[in-house]
C-alpha positions as CSV (number, residue, x, y, z in Angstrom):
1,M,67.6,122.9,-22.6
2,K,70.1,120.5,-21.0
3,S,70.3,117.4,-23.1
4,P,70.5,114.1,-21.2
5,N,72.7,112.7,-24.0
6,R,75.6,115.1,-23.4
7,Y,78.3,114.7,-20.8
8,P,78.5,118.0,-18.8
9,P,81.7,120.0,-19.1
10,G,83.9,120.6,-16.2
11,N,83.8,117.1,-14.6
12,D,87.1,115.3,-14.3
13,V,87.2,111.5,-13.9
14,E,90.5,111.8,-12.1
15,S,88.7,113.1,-9.1
16,G,87.3,109.7,-8.6
17,V,88.6,107.3,-5.9
18,A,89.3,103.6,-6.1
19,P,86.7,101.4,-4.5
20,T,87.4,100.3,-0.9
21,G,85.8,97.6,1.2
22,R,85.1,93.9,0.5
23,A,83.5,93.4,-2.9
24,V,80.3,91.6,-3.2
25,S,79.9,90.0,-6.6
26,W,76.4,88.6,-6.2
27,I,75.0,92.1,-5.6
28,K,76.8,93.4,-8.6
29,T,75.4,90.5,-10.7
30,M,71.9,91.4,-9.5
31,L,72.4,95.1,-10.4
32,G,73.6,94.1,-13.8
33,S,70.7,91.9,-14.5
34,R,68.1,93.0,-17.1
35,L,65.4,92.2,-14.6
36,Y,66.8,94.7,-12.1
37,P,65.3,96.9,-10.8
38,A,62.1,96.3,-12.9
39,A,61.1,93.1,-11.2
40,F,61.2,94.8,-7.8
41,Q,59.4,97.9,-9.2
42,W,56.5,95.9,-10.5
43,I,56.0,94.4,-7.1
44,T,56.3,97.7,-5.2
45,T,54.1,99.6,-7.8
46,A,51.4,96.9,-7.5
47,T,51.6,97.1,-3.7
48,L,51.3,100.9,-3.8
49,L,48.2,100.8,-6.0
50,A,46.7,98.2,-3.7
51,I,47.5,100.3,-0.7
52,I,45.8,103.3,-2.2
53,V,42.7,101.4,-3.2
54,L,42.5,99.8,0.3
55,A,43.0,103.1,2.0
56,L,40.3,104.8,0.0
57,I,37.6,102.0,0.0
58,G,38.6,99.7,2.8
59,P,37.8,100.2,6.6
60,N,38.9,103.6,7.8
61,N,40.0,101.9,11.1
62,S,43.7,101.5,10.7
63,G,43.8,98.3,12.7
64,Q,41.5,96.6,10.2
65,N,42.9,98.1,7.0
66,F,45.5,96.0,5.4
67,G,46.9,98.8,3.4
68,M,47.5,100.9,6.5
69,A,49.1,98.0,8.2
70,L,51.6,97.5,5.4
71,T,52.4,101.2,5.2
72,W,52.7,102.3,8.8
73,T,53.3,99.1,10.8
74,L,55.8,97.4,8.4
75,W,57.2,99.7,5.7
76,W,57.8,102.9,7.6
77,P,59.6,101.3,10.6
78,L,61.7,99.1,8.3
79,L,62.7,101.9,5.9
80,P,65.6,103.4,8.0
81,I,67.0,99.9,8.6
82,S,67.1,99.4,4.9
83,F,69.2,102.5,4.4
84,L,71.7,101.2,7.0
85,L,71.9,97.7,5.4
86,A,71.4,98.4,1.7
87,G,72.1,102.0,1.1
88,R,69.5,103.7,-1.1
89,F,68.2,100.4,-2.5
90,W,64.7,101.5,-1.7
91,C,65.1,104.5,-4.1
92,A,66.0,102.0,-6.9
93,I,62.9,99.9,-6.4
94,C,60.5,102.7,-5.4
95,P,57.3,102.7,-7.4
96,F,57.7,106.5,-8.0
97,A,60.9,105.8,-9.8
98,W,59.2,103.3,-12.1
99,V,56.3,105.8,-12.7
100,T,58.8,108.5,-13.5
101,D,60.5,106.3,-16.1
102,L,57.2,105.2,-17.6
103,V,55.8,108.7,-18.0
104,Q,59.1,110.1,-19.4
105,R,59.2,107.4,-22.1
106,A,55.6,108.3,-23.0
107,V,55.3,112.1,-22.8
108,G,58.4,113.4,-21.2
109,V,59.3,117.0,-22.2
110,R,62.6,116.7,-20.4
111,L,63.1,120.3,-19.3
112,P,66.0,121.1,-16.9
113,G,64.8,121.0,-13.3
114,P,63.7,124.4,-11.9
115,R,66.7,126.5,-10.9
116,V,65.3,127.1,-7.4
117,L,65.2,123.3,-6.8
118,Q,68.7,122.8,-8.2
119,R,70.0,125.5,-5.9
120,F,67.9,124.9,-2.8
121,G,66.9,121.2,-3.2
122,P,68.4,120.0,0.1
123,W,66.6,122.8,2.0
124,V,63.3,122.0,0.1
125,I,63.6,118.4,1.1
126,A,64.3,119.3,4.7
127,A,61.3,121.6,4.8
128,L,59.0,119.0,3.2
129,F,60.1,116.4,5.7
130,L,59.1,118.8,8.5
131,L,55.8,119.4,6.7
132,I,55.0,115.8,6.3
133,T,55.7,115.2,10.0
134,Y,53.4,118.1,10.8
135,V,50.6,116.8,8.5
136,D,51.0,113.3,9.9
137,E,50.3,114.5,13.5
138,T,47.6,117.1,12.8
139,W,45.7,115.0,10.2
140,R,46.4,111.8,12.1
141,L,47.6,110.1,8.9
142,S,48.8,106.9,10.5
143,V,45.3,106.2,12.0
144,D,43.1,107.6,9.2
145,A,43.1,105.4,6.1
146,R,41.3,107.9,3.9
147,R,43.8,110.7,4.5
148,T,46.7,108.3,4.0
149,G,45.1,107.4,0.6
150,Y,44.7,111.0,-0.4
151,L,48.3,111.8,0.6
152,L,49.6,108.9,-1.6
153,L,47.4,110.0,-4.5
154,A,48.8,113.6,-4.1
155,L,52.3,112.3,-4.2
156,L,51.6,110.1,-7.2
157,V,50.2,113.1,-9.1
158,A,53.2,115.2,-8.2
159,V,55.5,112.5,-9.4
160,I,53.6,112.3,-12.7
161,F,53.8,116.1,-13.1
162,F,57.5,116.3,-12.6
163,A,58.2,113.3,-14.8
164,A,56.1,114.8,-17.6
165,F,57.9,118.1,-17.7
166,F,61.4,117.7,-16.2
167,E,64.4,115.5,-17.0
168,R,65.3,112.2,-15.3
169,R,64.6,112.0,-11.6
170,T,64.0,115.7,-10.8
171,F,61.3,114.8,-8.2
172,C,63.6,112.2,-6.5
173,R,66.6,114.5,-6.5
174,H,65.1,117.7,-5.3
175,V,61.6,117.1,-3.8
176,C,61.1,113.7,-2.3
177,F,61.1,114.1,1.5
178,I,62.2,110.5,2.0
179,G,65.4,111.3,0.0
180,G,66.7,113.6,2.7
181,F,67.1,111.2,5.5
182,A,67.8,108.4,3.0
183,A,70.9,110.3,1.9
184,N,72.1,110.9,5.5
185,Y,71.4,107.3,6.7
186,S,72.9,105.7,3.7
187,R,76.2,107.5,4.4
188,A,76.2,105.6,7.7
189,G,75.4,102.4,6.0
190,I,77.5,99.3,5.2
191,L,77.0,99.2,1.4
192,Q,78.7,101.3,-1.2
193,L,79.0,101.6,-5.0
194,R,82.3,102.9,-6.3
195,A,84.2,103.0,-9.6
196,D,87.8,102.2,-10.2
197,A,89.3,105.6,-11.2
198,D,92.3,103.9,-12.9
199,R,90.0,102.1,-15.3
200,C,87.7,105.1,-15.8
201,R,90.6,107.5,-16.6
202,A,91.0,105.9,-20.0
203,C,87.3,105.8,-20.8
204,H,86.0,108.5,-23.2
205,T,82.5,107.1,-23.8
206,R,80.9,108.4,-20.5
207,T,78.3,105.6,-20.9
208,C,77.6,105.6,-17.1
209,Y,76.3,109.2,-17.6
210,N,74.9,109.1,-21.1
211,G,73.6,105.5,-21.3
212,T,73.5,103.3,-24.3
213,E,70.8,101.8,-26.6
214,T,70.2,99.0,-24.1
215,A,70.2,100.9,-20.9
216,P,69.8,104.6,-19.9
217,G,72.4,106.6,-18.2
218,C,72.5,107.6,-14.5
219,P,69.0,109.0,-13.6
220,L,70.7,111.4,-11.2
221,F,73.3,112.8,-13.6
222,L,76.2,111.2,-11.8
223,L,79.5,110.1,-13.3
224,A,80.5,106.8,-11.7
225,P,84.1,107.7,-10.9
226,E,83.0,110.9,-9.2
227,V,80.7,109.1,-6.7
228,E,82.6,109.5,-3.4
229,D,79.7,108.9,-1.0
230,S,76.5,107.0,-0.7
231,A,74.2,110.0,-0.3
232,T,73.2,110.3,-3.9
233,C,73.6,107.0,-5.6
234,H,70.3,105.1,-5.8
235,L,71.8,101.7,-6.7
236,C,69.7,101.6,-9.9
237,G,72.3,99.5,-11.6
238,N,72.4,101.5,-14.9
239,C,76.2,102.2,-14.6
240,V,76.8,98.5,-13.9
241,K,74.9,97.5,-17.1
242,V,76.6,100.0,-19.4
243,C,80.2,100.3,-18.2
244,P,82.5,99.0,-21.0
245,R,85.4,98.4,-18.6
246,D,83.8,96.6,-15.7
247,A,84.9,99.4,-13.4
248,I,82.0,99.4,-11.0
249,S,82.4,97.7,-7.6
250,I,79.8,97.0,-5.0
251,S,81.3,96.4,-1.5
252,F,80.6,96.2,2.2
253,R,82.4,98.6,4.6
254,A,82.4,99.4,8.3
255,P,79.3,101.2,9.3
256,T,79.6,105.0,9.6
257,S,83.1,104.9,8.1
258,E,82.1,107.4,5.4
259,L,81.0,110.0,7.9
260,W,84.5,111.0,9.2
261,N,85.9,111.1,5.7
262,V,83.5,113.7,4.1
263,R,85.6,116.1,2.1
264,S,83.1,118.9,1.8
265,P,80.4,118.6,4.5
266,R,77.3,120.7,3.8
267,L,75.3,122.8,6.1
268,S,72.0,121.4,4.7
269,D,73.0,117.9,5.7
270,T,73.9,119.1,9.2
271,V,70.5,120.9,9.6
272,L,68.6,117.9,8.3
273,A,70.4,115.4,10.7
274,A,69.7,117.6,13.7
275,A,66.1,118.1,12.5
276,V,65.5,114.4,12.1
277,M,66.8,113.9,15.6
278,G,64.3,116.4,16.9
279,I,61.5,114.9,14.9
280,V,62.2,111.5,16.4
281,L,62.1,113.0,19.9
282,V,58.8,114.8,19.3
283,E,57.2,111.7,17.9
284,Q,58.3,109.7,20.9
285,A,57.1,112.4,23.3
286,S,53.7,112.5,21.6
287,L,53.1,108.8,22.7
288,L,53.4,109.6,26.4
289,R,51.2,111.1,29.0
290,L,53.6,114.0,29.5
291,W,52.5,115.2,26.0
292,I,49.1,116.5,27.3
293,P,50.6,118.9,30.0
294,L,53.2,119.9,27.4
295,V,50.4,120.8,24.9
296,E,48.5,122.6,27.6
297,A,51.5,124.6,28.7
298,T,52.3,125.6,25.1
299,G,48.6,126.6,24.6
300,A,48.8,128.8,27.8
301,L,52.0,130.3,26.6
302,L,50.4,131.2,23.2
303,H,47.1,132.3,24.9
304,V,45.0,129.9,22.9
305,D,42.9,126.8,23.6
306,P,45.4,124.0,23.1
307,Y,42.8,121.6,21.7
308,V,40.9,124.0,19.5
309,S,44.2,125.4,18.2
310,Y,46.2,122.1,18.3
311,P,47.7,122.6,14.8
312,L,49.3,125.9,16.0
313,V,50.4,124.4,19.3
314,Y,51.9,121.4,17.5
315,A,53.7,123.6,15.0
316,V,55.4,125.4,17.9
317,L,56.3,122.2,19.6
318,L,57.6,120.7,16.4
319,A,59.7,123.8,15.8
320,A,61.1,123.7,19.4
321,F,61.9,120.0,19.3
322,T,63.7,120.2,15.9
323,A,65.5,123.4,16.8
324,A,66.8,122.0,20.1
325,P,69.4,119.6,18.7
326,L,70.6,122.2,16.2
327,A,70.9,124.8,19.0
328,G,72.8,122.2,21.0
329,L,75.1,121.6,18.1
330,A,75.7,125.3,17.7
331,L,76.5,125.6,21.4
332,A,78.8,122.6,21.3
333,G,80.5,124.1,18.2
334,F,81.1,127.4,20.0
335,V,82.7,125.8,23.0
336,S,84.6,123.4,20.8
337,K,86.1,126.0,18.6
338,T,86.9,128.3,21.5
339,V,88.7,125.7,23.6
340,A,90.5,124.5,20.5
341,G,91.8,128.0,20.0
342,E,89.7,129.0,17.0
343,H,88.0,132.3,16.6
344,G,85.4,134.0,14.4
345,R,82.0,133.2,13.0
346,R,83.5,131.4,10.0
347,N,85.3,128.9,12.3
348,L,82.1,128.4,14.3
349,L,80.1,127.5,11.1
350,R,83.0,125.3,10.0
351,N,83.0,123.5,13.3
352,V,79.2,123.0,13.4
353,V,79.1,121.6,9.8
354,A,82.1,119.3,10.4
355,F,80.7,117.8,13.5
356,G,77.1,117.7,12.3
357,D,77.7,114.4,10.6
358,A,78.4,112.8,14.0
359,I,74.7,113.2,14.9
360,I,73.6,110.9,12.0
361,P,74.2,107.6,13.7
362,M,72.4,108.8,16.9
363,A,69.5,110.1,14.8
364,L,69.4,106.8,12.9
365,A,69.4,104.8,16.1
366,G,66.6,107.0,17.6
367,H,64.6,106.5,14.4
368,V,65.1,102.7,14.4
369,A,64.4,102.4,18.1
370,H,61.1,104.4,17.7
371,G,60.1,102.2,14.7
372,A,61.1,99.1,16.6
373,F,58.3,99.8,19.2
374,F,55.7,99.7,16.5
375,L,57.3,96.8,14.6
376,L,57.7,94.6,17.6
377,T,54.4,95.5,19.4
378,R,52.0,95.9,16.5
379,S,53.1,94.0,13.4
380,R,51.3,90.8,14.4
381,T,48.1,92.7,13.6
382,V,49.1,92.7,9.9
383,P,47.7,89.2,9.1
384,F,44.6,90.0,11.0
385,A,44.1,93.1,8.9
386,L,44.4,90.8,5.9
387,F,41.7,88.5,7.3
388,A,39.6,91.6,7.7
389,L,39.5,92.0,3.9
390,A,37.4,88.8,3.9
391,G,35.2,90.1,6.7
392,R,36.7,88.0,9.4
393,F,37.5,90.0,12.5
394,P,39.0,87.9,15.3
395,R,37.8,88.7,18.8
396,A,41.3,89.0,20.3
397,I,44.6,90.0,18.7
398,Q,47.9,89.6,20.4
399,S,49.8,92.3,18.6
400,A,53.2,92.1,20.3
401,W,55.9,89.6,19.2
402,M,57.7,89.8,22.6
403,P,57.2,91.1,26.1
404,S,57.4,94.8,26.7
405,R,60.7,94.5,28.6
406,A,62.3,92.6,25.7
407,V,61.1,95.4,23.3
408,F,62.6,97.9,25.7
409,A,65.9,96.0,25.8
410,A,66.1,96.0,22.0
411,Q,65.4,99.7,21.9
412,M,68.0,100.5,24.5
413,A,70.6,98.3,22.7
414,V,69.9,100.2,19.4
415,L,70.3,103.5,21.2
416,A,73.5,102.5,22.8
417,L,75.0,101.3,19.5
418,G,74.0,104.6,17.9
419,A,75.5,106.7,20.6
420,A,78.7,104.7,20.5
421,A,78.9,105.1,16.7
422,S,78.3,108.8,17.0
423,L,80.9,109.3,19.7
424,Y,83.5,107.4,17.6
425,V,82.6,109.4,14.5
426,S,82.9,112.6,16.5
427,A,86.3,111.6,17.8
428,R,87.5,110.8,14.3
429,I,86.2,114.1,13.0
430,A,88.0,115.9,15.9
431,R,91.3,114.3,14.9
432,R,90.8,115.5,11.3
433,H,89.3,118.9,12.1
434,A,91.6,120.0,14.9
435,P,94.6,117.6,15.0
436,R,96.5,119.7,17.6
437,S,93.6,119.9,20.0
438,A,91.4,117.0,19.1
439,L,90.3,116.1,22.7
440,A,89.3,119.7,23.4
441,A,87.4,119.9,20.2
442,F,85.7,116.5,20.8
443,L,84.5,116.9,24.4
444,P,81.7,119.5,23.9
445,H,80.3,117.5,21.0
446,A,80.5,114.3,23.1
447,L,78.5,115.9,25.8
448,L,75.8,116.9,23.3
449,L,75.7,113.3,22.0
450,L,75.3,111.9,25.5
451,A,72.5,114.4,26.1
452,L,70.7,113.2,23.0
453,L,71.2,109.6,24.2
454,A,69.8,110.6,27.6
455,A,66.7,112.2,26.0
456,N,66.0,109.2,23.8
457,A,66.5,106.8,26.7
458,Y,64.3,108.8,29.0
459,L,61.4,108.7,26.5
460,V,61.9,104.9,25.9
461,V,61.9,104.2,29.6
462,T,58.8,106.3,30.2
463,L,57.1,104.5,27.3
464,L,57.9,101.2,28.9
465,H,56.4,102.2,32.2
466,E,53.2,103.7,30.6
467,K,52.6,101.0,28.0
468,G,54.1,98.0,29.8
């Protein structure tokens, strides 16, 4: 059994990098406080319990259920924005993290995480994210309070099970479906935690990993000076509290700057980024009138009644939408490596994985733009859902904060910024990946990114015409 009190062999603090960016002392002070993240976790845990109760016993109409309004109208659209602005701060204050710590202190067996999860964790997370998207549509989770409550209860039970048997944050590291796009989006974010390698080199206590009597070690088994990206760090603040040399730095940086400096890009990150882009597109398409003929055409292709067999039809459509960006990336990679003078399957995979990170800003922009539609057109119903708890149902509800055209302008601005960021990241990757033929390597991927922008823009424009 792997002991959480032993530093793992084979890690070298000299692989760490010095912190970069503009240091933010007040954030570091907050992370070092004894009240952090507990004070936030108490609030989020109480809110989660209230949402579960309201979802299970309150009105099943999502428009009149305060728990549903908090979950789908506020929290879900704001979540990707939080990863851009604050890294994986949500993971630090998540109620599931607090429940994990509480259960482990009480009954934790602390077995090593299952090997299959340790080996295939990123792929498991990607699969679960696709599964939750499928369940959301086929079970209508966002409009059915009872089913949302059952889902949250099931997740809570899973968290308790993993906490009771496995060490530290096994569920968060290898299972949580939010963790996948949280990792990708945080890499494009503006906040980073780094350790000063020079200070860490002379440290032999490894307290950031092992912890002390006053604070535990890193829940993710990270050694602070080896943190080179923001994909894994949850900003829990443990390393800040226990570091004897004050080596931890919290700083702001240029958005997306981490994406073109990835030393060892992973295929699983590329697949997840492309899949998230496809999921955003299918969720946008499902809001439009074109969705009905698309469903009917798919049913005819499968020789089934599209409405009786909608779960099957949607599974096919979801697979097609999520596979399309990945197929486009593979095609762009093939053209890119060919015109750049590279040959062989190995170079194709290398090209696809290297340029896959450039999709992340575009996927994030599409996700934010999609969420902005609900946030700006429906969030005014939240206080009315609160009034409904007291049995007061207003006759008329003005749900939108601004006119439809203003919402459309905000969405298009977000998409344009995301596309510009992706194009810039792709150009920087091309300079690093193929310095002698950077332009040739860049152009096919630029065309792919512009195609993704066009697809997102088309869906947003169509939504404006249909809903406006």
